[in-house]
Backbone as CSV, one residue per row, in Angstrom:
resi,resn,N_x,N_y,N_z,CA_x,CA_y,CA_z,C_x,C_y,C_z
1,SER,2.092,0.806,-17.464,2.363,-0.598,-17.226,2.022,-0.953,-15.790
2,SER,1.768,-2.196,-15.570,1.365,-2.641,-14.238,2.550,-2.672,-13.295
3,THR,2.299,-2.381,-12.045,3.346,-2.364,-11.031,4.029,-3.710,-10.921
4,CYS,3.269,-4.765,-10.996,3.836,-6.095,-10.789,4.028,-6.806,-12.112
5,SER,4.506,-6.106,-13.112,4.734,-6.712,-14.406,5.994,-7.568,-14.352
6,SER,6.520,-7.936,-15.496,7.613,-8.895,-15.546,8.823,-8.483,-14.703
7,ASP,9.077,-7.172,-14.537,10.221,-6.756,-13.735,10.017,-7.025,-12.242
8,PHE,8.809,-7.337,-11.851,8.520,-7.569,-10.434,8.121,-9.022,-10.179
9,ARG,8.532,-9.907,-11.079,8.224,-11.314,-10.912,9.136,-11.980,-9.912
10,SER,10.031,-11.204,-9.327,10.981,-11.774,-8.380,10.242,-12.488,-7.257
11,ARG,10.938,-13.364,-6.619,10.337,-14.161,-5.560,9.968,-13.270,-4.377
12,LEU,8.808,-13.509,-3.807,8.324,-12.707,-2.704,8.191,-13.564,-1.458
13,THR,8.495,-13.000,-0.324,8.379,-13.709,0.943,7.194,-13.152,1.706
14,LEU,6.341,-14.007,2.193,5.177,-13.584,2.953,5.580,-13.234,4.375
15,VAL,5.169,-12.057,4.822,5.457,-11.638,6.188,4.118,-11.323,6.854
16,PRO,3.619,-12.197,7.754,2.329,-11.912,8.387,2.440,-10.706,9.312
17,ALA,1.424,-9.879,9.301,1.453,-8.654,10.089,1.227,-8.924,11.570
18,ARG,0.212,-9.650,11.879,-0.071,-9.924,13.289,-1.168,-10.978,13.367
19,GLU,-1.231,-11.646,14.500,-2.301,-12.615,14.679,-3.559,-11.875,15.066
20,SER,-4.651,-12.228,14.440,-5.909,-11.569,14.714,-7.035,-12.489,14.302
21,PRO,-7.930,-12.857,15.219,-9.051,-13.690,14.806,-9.859,-12.937,13.763
22,GLY,-10.467,-13.569,12.866,-11.226,-12.897,11.826,-10.368,-12.484,10.651
23,ARG,-9.068,-12.440,10.842,-8.155,-12.167,9.733,-7.238,-13.365,9.578
24,ALA,-7.749,-14.519,9.903,-6.920,-15.718,9.876,-6.543,-16.119,8.460
25,ARG,-7.371,-15.814,7.495,-7.050,-16.155,6.111,-7.411,-15.021,5.173
26,VAL,-6.502,-14.687,4.311,-6.763,-13.726,3.247,-6.527,-14.475,1.955
27,PHE,-7.421,-14.349,1.040,-7.281,-15.114,-0.185,-7.637,-14.238,-1.372
28,PHE,-6.657,-13.813,-2.118,-6.896,-13.035,-3.335,-6.753,-13.972,-4.527
29,ASP,-7.740,-14.002,-5.362,-7.666,-14.784,-6.583,-8.304,-13.960,-7.689
30,ALA,-7.839,-12.756,-7.868,-8.470,-11.827,-8.784,-7.689,-11.725,-10.069
31,ARG,-8.176,-12.114,-11.135,-7.591,-11.936,-12.465,-6.068,-11.877,-12.465
32,PHE,-5.454,-12.737,-11.686,-4.008,-12.837,-11.661,-3.634,-13.984,-12.600
33,GLU,-2.598,-13.833,-13.384,-2.150,-14.931,-14.231,-1.557,-16.036,-13.369
34,ARG,-0.650,-15.675,-12.495,0.017,-16.667,-11.661,0.113,-16.157,-10.237
35,CYS,-0.993,-15.804,-9.643,-0.883,-15.273,-8.291,-1.994,-15.792,-7.416
36,ARG,-1.624,-16.416,-6.363,-2.562,-16.798,-5.313,-1.858,-16.454,-4.022
37,ILE,-2.316,-15.417,-3.388,-1.712,-15.041,-2.122,-2.609,-15.637,-1.049
38,ALA,-2.159,-16.691,-0.442,-2.932,-17.311,0.627,-2.139,-17.133,1.908
39,CYS,-2.670,-16.402,2.832,-1.943,-16.073,4.049,-2.661,-16.673,5.235
40,SER,-1.988,-17.476,5.979,-2.561,-18.012,7.200,-1.728,-17.502,8.362
41,LEU,-2.357,-16.789,9.263,-1.614,-16.203,10.368,-1.297,-17.229,11.446
42,THR,-2.098,-18.267,11.517,-1.822,-19.257,12.548,-0.639,-20.132,12.170
43,ARG,-0.474,-20.421,10.893,0.679,-21.175,10.397,1.165,-20.501,9.123
44,PRO,2.037,-19.487,9.223,2.484,-18.798,8.016,3.179,-19.761,7.063
45,PRO,2.842,-19.715,5.783,3.490,-20.605,4.825,4.961,-20.260,4.671
46,LYS,5.774,-21.272,4.453,7.208,-21.037,4.250,7.545,-21.037,2.774
47,MET,6.508,-21.065,1.944,6.724,-21.069,0.509,6.838,-19.642,-0.008
48,ARG,7.312,-19.503,-1.210,7.413,-18.194,-1.845,6.376,-18.108,-2.943
49,HIS,5.971,-16.874,-3.260,4.932,-16.653,-4.253,5.508,-15.823,-5.390
50,SER,5.104,-16.121,-6.590,5.489,-15.324,-7.736,4.263,-14.517,-8.140
51,VAL,4.425,-13.218,-8.318,3.278,-12.349,-8.557,3.371,-11.714,-9.932
52,LYS,2.263,-11.758,-10.659,2.155,-11.004,-11.900,0.711,-10.547,-12.022
53,ILE,0.484,-9.250,-12.036,-0.857,-8.713,-12.148,-1.107,-8.399,-13.610
54,MET,-2.276,-8.798,-14.085,-2.611,-8.564,-15.482,-2.803,-7.068,-15.730
55,ASN,-2.605,-6.661,-16.969,-2.677,-5.253,-17.316,-4.082,-4.766,-17.632
56,ASN,-5.102,-5.599,-17.483,-6.450,-5.176,-17.852,-7.198,-4.560,-16.677
57,SER,-6.498,-3.845,-15.833,-7.134,-3.191,-14.698,-7.813,-1.903,-15.160
58,ARG,-8.759,-1.446,-14.365,-9.498,-0.213,-14.640,-9.074,0.813,-13.605
59,ILE,-8.716,2.019,-14.029,-8.275,3.066,-13.100,-9.503,3.782,-12.543
60,LEU,-9.603,3.793,-11.208,-10.715,4.451,-10.523,-10.341,5.854,-10.044
61,PHE,-9.046,6.082,-9.816,-8.544,7.377,-9.342,-7.140,7.540,-9.902
62,ASP,-6.866,8.687,-10.502,-5.545,8.945,-11.065,-5.054,10.291,-10.547
63,GLY,-4.334,10.266,-9.427,-3.847,11.492,-8.814,-2.393,11.745,-9.153
64,LYS,-1.829,12.774,-8.562,-0.428,13.100,-8.804,0.515,12.281,-7.935
65,GLY,-0.052,11.601,-6.928,0.779,10.798,-6.039,0.517,9.315,-6.120
66,LEU,-0.668,8.939,-6.585,-1.006,7.516,-6.637,-2.195,7.276,-7.542
67,LYS,-2.408,6.005,-7.823,-3.563,5.563,-8.611,-4.312,4.519,-7.814
68,LEU,-5.626,4.473,-8.000,-6.444,3.395,-7.466,-6.959,2.621,-8.658
69,LYS,-6.664,1.318,-8.688,-7.057,0.471,-9.811,-8.010,-0.617,-9.332
70,ASP,-8.932,-0.959,-10.199,-9.821,-2.092,-9.972,-9.224,-3.262,-10.755
71,LEU,-8.718,-4.267,-10.033,-8.100,-5.423,-10.683,-9.114,-6.510,-10.998
72,GLY,-10.347,-6.303,-10.588,-11.398,-7.289,-10.819,-11.613,-8.155,-9.594
73,ASP,-12.747,-8.785,-9.534,-13.114,-9.685,-8.437,-12.990,-9.028,-7.066
74,GLY,-13.214,-7.730,-6.988,-13.207,-7.039,-5.706,-11.840,-6.632,-5.191
75,VAL,-10.795,-6.845,-5.958,-9.448,-6.470,-5.520,-9.102,-5.097,-6.085
76,ARG,-8.655,-4.214,-5.188,-8.242,-2.866,-5.565,-6.737,-2.742,-5.345
77,GLU,-6.095,-1.985,-6.211,-4.658,-1.742,-6.071,-4.423,-0.252,-5.869
78,ILE,-3.728,0.085,-4.799,-3.259,1.456,-4.589,-1.800,1.461,-5.024
79,GLU,-1.541,2.098,-6.164,-0.188,2.137,-6.723,0.412,3.509,-6.470
80,PHE,1.419,3.564,-5.587,2.103,4.821,-5.288,3.054,5.147,-6.434
81,ASP,2.917,6.347,-6.992,3.760,6.769,-8.106,3.752,8.294,-8.165
82,LEU,4.611,8.923,-7.385,4.668,10.387,-7.326,5.165,10.915,-8.670
83,VAL,4.298,11.618,-9.367,4.565,12.102,-10.726,5.780,13.031,-10.739
84,GLY,6.677,12.787,-11.688,7.839,13.648,-11.885,8.964,13.446,-10.885
85,GLU,8.863,12.446,-10.050,9.886,12.187,-9.038,10.465,10.790,-9.223
86,SER,11.715,10.607,-8.839,12.352,9.295,-8.969,11.989,8.375,-7.814
87,ALA,11.474,8.955,-6.717,11.105,8.146,-5.555,9.807,8.683,-4.946
88,ASN,9.072,7.798,-4.310,7.869,8.208,-3.585,8.257,8.780,-2.234
89,ARG,7.573,9.837,-1.832,7.746,10.388,-0.493,6.388,10.900,-0.032
90,PHE,6.179,10.871,1.268,4.912,11.350,1.801,4.933,12.864,1.894
91,SER,4.315,13.484,0.930,4.133,14.928,0.902,2.664,15.196,1.237
92,SER,2.311,16.449,1.374,0.906,16.812,1.600,0.047,16.304,0.445
93,LEU,0.588,16.403,-0.756,-0.120,15.920,-1.944,-0.369,14.420,-1.870
94,MET,0.645,13.646,-1.520,0.512,12.191,-1.422,-0.496,11.811,-0.341
95,LEU,-0.421,12.488,0.802,-1.353,12.190,1.892,-2.785,12.541,1.505
96,ALA,-2.975,13.649,0.787,-4.322,14.026,0.332,-4.865,12.982,-0.642
97,ASP,-4.013,12.528,-1.573,-4.435,11.480,-2.517,-4.780,10.188,-1.784
98,LEU,-3.943,9.789,-0.832,-4.191,8.552,-0.085,-5.476,8.658,0.729
99,ASN,-5.719,9.799,1.327,-6.949,10.009,2.084,-8.172,9.893,1.169
100,ALA,-8.116,10.519,0.002,-9.224,10.458,-0.957,-9.459,9.025,-1.427
101,VAL,-8.372,8.331,-1.753,-8.484,6.955,-2.248,-9.003,6.030,-1.155
102,TRP,-8.496,6.194,0.063,-8.958,5.300,1.125,-10.434,5.533,1.435
103,SER,-10.891,6.774,1.335,-12.321,7.059,1.507,-13.139,6.341,0.440
104,MET,-12.632,6.300,-0.787,-13.314,5.572,-1.864,-13.375,4.074,-1.551
105,VAL,-12.264,3.520,-1.067,-12.212,2.092,-0.741,-13.196,1.768,0.381
106,GLU,-13.243,2.626,1.408,-14.144,2.387,2.537,-15.608,2.360,2.100
107,LYS,-15.954,3.147,1.078,-17.336,3.211,0.593,-17.634,2.172,-0.484
108,ASP,-16.616,1.451,-0.933,-16.752,0.487,-2.024,-17.282,-0.843,-1.493
109,ALA,-18.561,-1.096,-1.721,-19.197,-2.316,-1.210,-18.648,-3.573,-1.873
110,ASP,-18.037,-3.438,-3.050,-17.511,-4.599,-3.775,-16.071,-4.938,-3.417
111,ALA,-15.400,-4.063,-2.673,-13.982,-4.290,-2.356,-13.821,-5.475,-1.410
112,ARG,-13.017,-6.452,-1.839,-12.714,-7.637,-1.029,-11.289,-7.620,-0.504
113,GLY,-10.429,-6.842,-1.123,-9.029,-6.790,-0.724,-8.325,-5.642,-1.411
114,VAL,-7.228,-5.184,-0.806,-6.460,-4.060,-1.344,-4.989,-4.448,-1.394
115,LEU,-4.361,-4.158,-2.526,-2.904,-4.301,-2.674,-2.310,-2.901,-2.655
116,MET,-1.279,-2.683,-1.863,-0.525,-1.422,-1.903,0.792,-1.730,-2.599
117,THR,1.062,-1.024,-3.704,2.250,-1.291,-4.513,2.929,0.031,-4.881
118,THR,4.032,-0.086,-5.581,4.737,1.088,-6.078,5.111,0.897,-7.545
119,ALA,5.138,1.988,-8.275,5.618,1.956,-9.652,7.099,2.321,-9.711
120,LYS,7.666,2.682,-8.570,9.074,3.097,-8.498,9.961,1.894,-8.162
121,ASP,11.279,2.108,-8.209,12.224,1.048,-7.858,12.204,0.729,-6.371
122,GLY,11.824,1.698,-5.567,11.709,1.495,-4.128,10.320,1.890,-3.680
123,PHE,9.895,1.377,-2.539,8.540,1.655,-2.066,8.397,3.124,-1.648
124,PHE,9.173,3.584,-0.655,9.101,4.967,-0.172,10.426,5.383,0.440
125,VAL,10.773,6.664,0.267,11.947,7.208,0.946,11.564,7.876,2.259
126,GLY,10.293,8.003,2.541,9.841,8.604,3.798,9.086,9.889,3.552
127,ALA,9.144,10.781,4.533,8.418,12.051,4.458,9.124,13.022,3.522
128,ASP,8.365,13.970,3.031,8.928,15.042,2.214,9.484,16.100,3.161
129,VAL,10.775,16.021,3.438,11.395,16.904,4.434,11.395,18.364,3.988
130,THR,11.224,18.613,2.698,11.169,19.996,2.230,9.931,20.712,2.768
131,GLU,8.911,19.961,3.176,7.704,20.567,3.732,7.821,20.824,5.233
132,PHE,8.841,20.276,5.865,8.979,20.405,7.315,9.098,21.864,7.763
133,ILE,9.807,22.675,6.994,10.005,24.081,7.382,8.656,24.770,7.547
134,ASP,7.759,24.559,6.585,6.426,25.164,6.683,5.642,24.599,7.869
135,HIS,5.760,23.303,8.094,5.044,22.697,9.219,5.568,23.215,10.555
136,PHE,6.868,23.413,10.664,7.451,23.866,11.926,7.145,25.335,12.223
137,LYS,6.684,26.063,11.216,6.267,27.445,11.432,4.850,27.522,12.004
138,LYS,4.139,26.417,12.000,2.764,26.386,12.492,2.747,26.489,14.018
139,SER,1.604,26.851,14.521,1.425,26.855,15.973,1.448,25.412,16.463
140,ASP,1.671,25.239,17.754,1.685,23.887,18.326,0.371,23.162,18.058
141,ALA,-0.731,23.876,18.169,-2.051,23.263,17.947,-2.207,22.805,16.490
142,ASP,-1.777,23.647,15.542,-1.886,23.276,14.123,-0.938,22.130,13.772
143,LEU,0.256,22.145,14.343,1.216,21.063,14.108,0.663,19.747,14.644
144,GLU,0.095,19.808,15.837,-0.497,18.608,16.431,-1.666,18.100,15.585
145,LYS,-2.485,19.005,15.077,-3.618,18.625,14.213,-3.123,17.927,12.951
146,TRP,-2.060,18.462,12.338,-1.495,17.857,11.126,-0.963,16.455,11.424
147,LEU,-0.222,16.302,12.528,0.317,14.987,12.891,-0.796,13.977,13.155
148,TRP,-1.820,14.400,13.881,-2.926,13.481,14.188,-3.713,13.106,12.944
149,SER,-3.839,14.021,11.977,-4.581,13.690,10.754,-3.874,12.588,9.972
150,THR,-2.542,12.628,9.953,-1.776,11.579,9.289,-1.941,10.254,10.026
151,GLN,-1.836,10.286,11.347,-1.986,9.054,12.125,-3.399,8.494,12.010
152,GLU,-4.390,9.368,11.918,-5.777,8.930,11.784,-5.971,8.191,10.462
153,LEU,-5.357,8.697,9.404,-5.436,8.034,8.100,-4.816,6.645,8.173
154,PHE,-3.622,6.540,8.739,-2.974,5.236,8.866,-3.786,4.291,9.755
155,SER,-4.408,4.822,10.787,-5.243,3.985,11.664,-6.473,3.470,10.928
156,ARG,-7.060,4.293,10.064,-8.218,3.837,9.269,-7.837,2.656,8.384
157,ILE,-6.657,2.700,7.797,-6.210,1.586,6.951,-5.951,0.357,7.821
158,ASP,-5.254,0.548,8.921,-4.920,-0.544,9.832,-6.162,-1.212,10.399
159,ASP,-7.193,-0.433,10.713,-8.419,-0.962,11.318,-9.423,-1.490,10.298
160,SER,-9.086,-1.418,9.023,-10.016,-1.827,7.976,-10.401,-3.300,8.084
161,LYS,-11.650,-3.578,7.793,-12.118,-4.966,7.734,-11.751,-5.596,6.386
162,ILE,-11.376,-4.741,5.433,-10.928,-5.213,4.126,-9.449,-5.562,4.255
163,PRO,-9.053,-6.796,3.924,-7.635,-7.162,4.033,-6.760,-6.316,3.111
164,VAL,-5.627,-5.871,3.640,-4.683,-5.052,2.887,-3.350,-5.794,2.841
165,VAL,-2.807,-5.945,1.629,-1.507,-6.580,1.423,-0.589,-5.540,0.795
166,CYS,0.579,-5.352,1.381,1.555,-4.394,0.869,2.682,-5.162,0.181
167,LEU,2.956,-4.820,-1.079,4.056,-5.418,-1.831,5.232,-4.451,-1.773
168,ILE,6.307,-4.872,-1.118,7.449,-3.987,-0.883,8.649,-4.461,-1.688
169,ARG,9.205,-3.536,-2.443,10.492,-3.809,-3.090,11.383,-2.610,-2.836
170,GLY,12.663,-2.873,-2.736,13.588,-1.783,-2.443,13.425,-1.294,-1.022
171,PHE,13.449,-0.001,-0.842,13.431,0.590,0.488,12.017,1.003,0.896
172,ALA,11.748,0.910,2.190,10.504,1.396,2.795,10.925,2.152,4.056
173,LEU,11.156,3.434,3.903,11.725,4.237,4.985,10.689,5.186,5.580
174,GLY,10.866,5.518,6.839,10.051,6.534,7.505,8.564,6.292,7.361
175,GLY,7.872,7.298,6.803,6.426,7.201,6.608,6.035,6.067,5.680
176,GLY,6.917,5.699,4.756,6.648,4.557,3.878,6.645,3.252,4.648
177,PHE,7.559,3.136,5.608,7.589,1.966,6.479,6.328,1.935,7.340
178,GLU,5.946,3.112,7.827,4.716,3.231,8.614,3.504,2.800,7.788
179,ALA,3.449,3.235,6.533,2.341,2.846,5.652,2.334,1.334,5.442
180,ALA,3.513,0.748,5.244,3.596,-0.707,5.075,3.097,-1.432,6.322
181,LEU,3.368,-0.866,7.499,2.921,-1.490,8.744,1.405,-1.450,8.909
182,THR,0.726,-0.543,8.195,-0.735,-0.497,8.287,-1.377,-1.680,7.581
183,ALA,-0.640,-2.305,6.657,-1.181,-3.456,5.924,-1.290,-4.658,6.862
184,HIS,-2.260,-5.499,6.586,-2.455,-6.695,7.395,-1.429,-7.766,7.053
185,PHE,-0.931,-7.709,5.818,0.109,-8.635,5.364,1.083,-7.860,4.504
186,ARG,2.363,-8.294,4.524,3.374,-7.663,3.704,4.127,-8.726,2.933
187,LEU,4.330,-8.462,1.658,5.161,-9.313,0.812,6.368,-8.477,0.424
188,ALA,7.551,-9.070,0.554,8.768,-8.300,0.298,9.701,-9.055,-0.634
189,THR,10.303,-8.309,-1.556,11.317,-8.891,-2.413,12.591,-9.026,-1.593
190,PRO,13.506,-9.887,-2.020,14.752,-10.059,-1.264,15.555,-8.777,-1.087
191,ASP,15.386,-7.781,-1.980,16.136,-6.538,-1.860,15.435,-5.501,-0.981
192,ALA,14.314,-5.845,-0.375,13.586,-4.892,0.470,14.414,-4.505,1.685
193,LYS,14.347,-3.208,2.055,15.144,-2.703,3.189,14.244,-1.936,4.133
């Protein structure tokens, strides 16, 4: 089922990420039944948007941590959904999937915009702390390399010329909050934390 199906029709508040010339307007009008996300950074709208994404999307990547969907008209959806878990967390697996998917988006000449969503009740609980023990056993140089690789991935998303909109519901903690900050625009449900 689609991330933004009937259970996610709740009212969304537009939160502009930052003022930036060249990103003054983002306009997605891709095969949405009732969705027009029009974001103006110079005068943010005070209206609310109702979002429903149609289910006729095409899956371009189906990993264990996320999916990349083609919603049509150049809009891609990165849907975070860590298989077998009740919540999304940034594990090595999730970061590898996100890196692979973002590389696909960067090479996609037809991509006009990206939505980052979740199939879970909350966006992210943060990093996978169970992996920290292994990371802390690494040498300082290897630990630094791992940290920089994660930051480099987030910087690639943040620096993208393709507009990125993050749809946040529930909690966005730690690395999930960091991922949301990489988006050029964020839409949040009233229960977002």
